[in-house]
C-alpha positions in Angstrom: -2.0 -18.0 -2.4 -4.7 -15.3 -1.2 -7.7 -14.3 -3.7 -7.0 -11.0 -5.1 -9.1 -8.2 -3.8 -9.4 -4.6 -4.8 -10.8 -2.4 -1.6 -12.2 1.0 -3.0 -11.5 4.0 -0.1 -11.9 7.0 -1.1 -10.2 7.7 -4.4 -8.1 4.9 -4.0 -8.1 1.5 -5.2 -5.9 -1.1 -2.7 -5.7 -4.2 -4.8 -3.7 -7.0 -3.1 -0.8 -8.6 -5.0 2.5 -10.5 -4.0 5.4 -8.8 -3.4 8.4 -10.7 -4.3 11.4 -11.6 -1.6 14.1 -14.0 -1.3 12.9 -16.3 0.0 9.9 -16.5 -2.3 6.8 -13.9 -1.7 4.9 -12.0 0.8 2.1 -10.2 0.8 1.5 -6.6 -0.6 -0.8 -3.9 -1.7 -0.9 -2.3 -4.4 -2.5 2.0 -4.4 -4.2 2.8 -7.5 -6.1 5.5 -8.4 -7.7 6.0 -11.9 -5.6 3.5 -13.3 -2.4 5.5 -12.3 -0.2 3.8 -9.6 1.3 5.4 -6.6 2.4 3.1 -4.1 3.2 -0.4 -2.9 2.8 -1.3 0.8 3.6 -4.3 2.2 2.9 -5.6 6.0 4.5 -3.9 8.8 5.2 -6.2 11.7 5.1 -9.8 12.4 2.8 -12.2 10.5 1.1 -12.9 14.2 0.5 -9.3 14.8 -1.9 -6.7 13.5 -1.3 -6.1 10.5 0.2 -2.7 9.7 1.1 -1.2 6.3 4.4 0.1 5.8 5.4 2.4 2.4 8.0 0.3 0.4 8.1 2.3 -3.1 6.5 5.5 -3.8 5.7 6.9 -7.5 5.0 11.2 -7.8 3.9 13.3 -5.5 4.0 9.7 -3.4 7.7 9.7 -3.8 8.5 8.5 -0.3 9.6 5.1 2.1 9.4 3.9 4.9 5.8 5.4 6.5 4.0 2.9 8.6 0.3 2.7 8.6 -1.9 1.3 11.0 -4.5 0.2 8.2 -5.1 0.9 4.4 -7.3 4.1 5.7 -4.6 5.4 7.3 -2.6 5.3 4.2 -5.4 6.6 1.9 -6.0 9.3 3.9 -1.8 9.9 3.6 -1.6 9.5 -0.7 -5.2 12.0 -1.0 -2.3 14.4 0.8 0.4 13.8 -0.2 -1.4 14.2 -3.9 -3.0 17.5 -2.9 0.0 18.8 -1.9 1.9 17.8 -5.1 
């Protein structure tokens, strides 16, 4: 299991976590700002590929599913825009 790491980009904290699956668990990322959870990201693509991030679940103004981001910077930009648009 990977060590928990928190990355800070713009005003978001991206905290690594484990997401339960039917076969065990997989890496995931909690997207938080000021202690509020806005989204959960899961890896997009196969384990041997350069990972992107899939919006598994969004909350509040980020309530969408299925978006794919190339990296966490791109995800953070989208989160900021979704919140600004309300």
